N, C-alpha and C positions, 0 to 999 in steps of 0.2 A: 487832239484836244484833251487837256487833262481833266479828270472828274473831280467837281467842286463839291465838297463837303457841305451838308446842311445840318440843322439842329433837330435832333429828335428828341422829343421830352417823354420820359418812360416815368409813370405815376402808377404806384400800387395804393390802395386805399389802407392797407395794414402797414404801418411802418414797421413790423418785424420782417418783412419779406425781403429775403435777398435773392439775386437773379444774375445770371450772366448771360451775354450776347456772343453768338459765334456767326460766322459766314457759312460755314458747313456744318451737315448735321452732327458731325463728331470731331469738328475743328477746334482749335485753340480758342479759349476767351478772348475777345478783343475788348471787352468791358465788362467790369464786375460794378453793381450797383445795389444801394440798400434803400427800399421803397421810391424814392424818387431821385432821378438824375437826368441830365441833359448829356447826349452823345453826339458828336458830330460823325453824321454817315453819309455815304454815297448812294445813289439810287441801286437798288437790289435786292436780293431776298436775304434774309437773317433767320436765326433761331435764337427764341429766348429761351433759357433753360432755368428751372427752378429744381433747387436740389431738397431731397428729403429733409424734413426737420421734425419737431415734436408737432407741430401744427400743420404743415403744409406738405401735400404728396408731391414726390417727385414728379416732374413734368416737362415737357417741350413743345413748343408751338412754333410753326413757322410763319414769317410776316414779311410783308414787303413795303417798301418805302421809295417814293419816288420824288418828294419834296418835303419840306419842313412839316412835322406831324407830332401830334401828342398820342402816345400809346397808352390807354388804360389796361391796367393787368388785374385780372380777378384770379388768383390760383385757387386750386382745388384742395380743400381740406380733408384731414383724416375723418373728420365728423361726417361730411357729405358722403364720403365714400362707405363708411359704416353705414349710413342712413340708406344708400343703395342697396348694400348687403342685406339689412332688414327688410326693405321693402320687396326686393327678389325672393327672399326666403317665405316671408308672407304670402306672396303670390304664388307659390309652389304649393303651400299648404291650402290656400283657398282652391287651387285647380283639384287637388287631390279630395277635399273635404266636398267641393262641388260635384266631382264626379259619384262619389260615395252617396252623396242626397240624391242625385237624379236617378242612380241605380235602385235605391232604397224606396224612393217614390215611383219607380215604374216608369220607363219610358214609354210616353203614349205613341202607338203604332197605328192610329186610324181608328178603324171601325171597332166599336166597343169601349172605347177610351172613357166615353161619357158615363161608364158603369163604375168607375173608380171613385174612392171616397174622396173627400175634401181634403183630410189629413194627409193622405198620398199625393194629391195634387199640390198641396202647399210645399211639402217636402221637396217634390221635384222642382217647384219654380224656385224655392230657397237654393238648392242645390245648382240649379241653372244661374241663378244670380252669383253665387259664388264662384262658379267656374270662368264667367264673364270677368268677374272682377280680379281672378287670379291670372286670367289671359292678357288683362292690361297692366297689371302691377308686376308681373314677372319681368318681362321683357325692358320695361322702364327702369326697374329696379337694379337689374344686371349691369344695363348700359351705364347707370349712373356710377356702380361701383367700380366698373373698368374704366372710366374716364380718368386720365390722370393729367392731359395738358390743360395749362391755364387759358381761359376766355381771354382773348385779346380785343381791345376796341381801336382800330386806327383812325385818326381823325387829323384830316389835313389841316394846318394853322393857316393856309392862305398867305398872301403877301403880307409884309411887314414892314 
């Protein structure tokens, strides 16, 4: 029984986006589109590839279709990637400053820690907060900086 093709609508919010579709990770493009297009596809797995441009980061994402669908495309921008680098760098700075603050404030080790003055306790707590903030920001930022594949939303169109 031959495979029957069905329509798949590709839609990007940004009209400047160009992308291509392939069956294999490094295969030949089966379609090239700008912002919005309808491509007849058969059930299977495909790759959507965005080329590097002045605004968008080069990236590829695998998707699967088995019926008429709409695929929303949200590409990664260079601004998002740069924001991730900044966030990761600030996180590292907070980690270092937090450790320095905790050391300068003196790490409470139990007995006798109630003798510490308020300024040292405040410095320790400030360092602890900086360290915690850095521990959160650093991995989030570097993951955001390293992510390049576009976000895809596959929505079945249902019977027509």
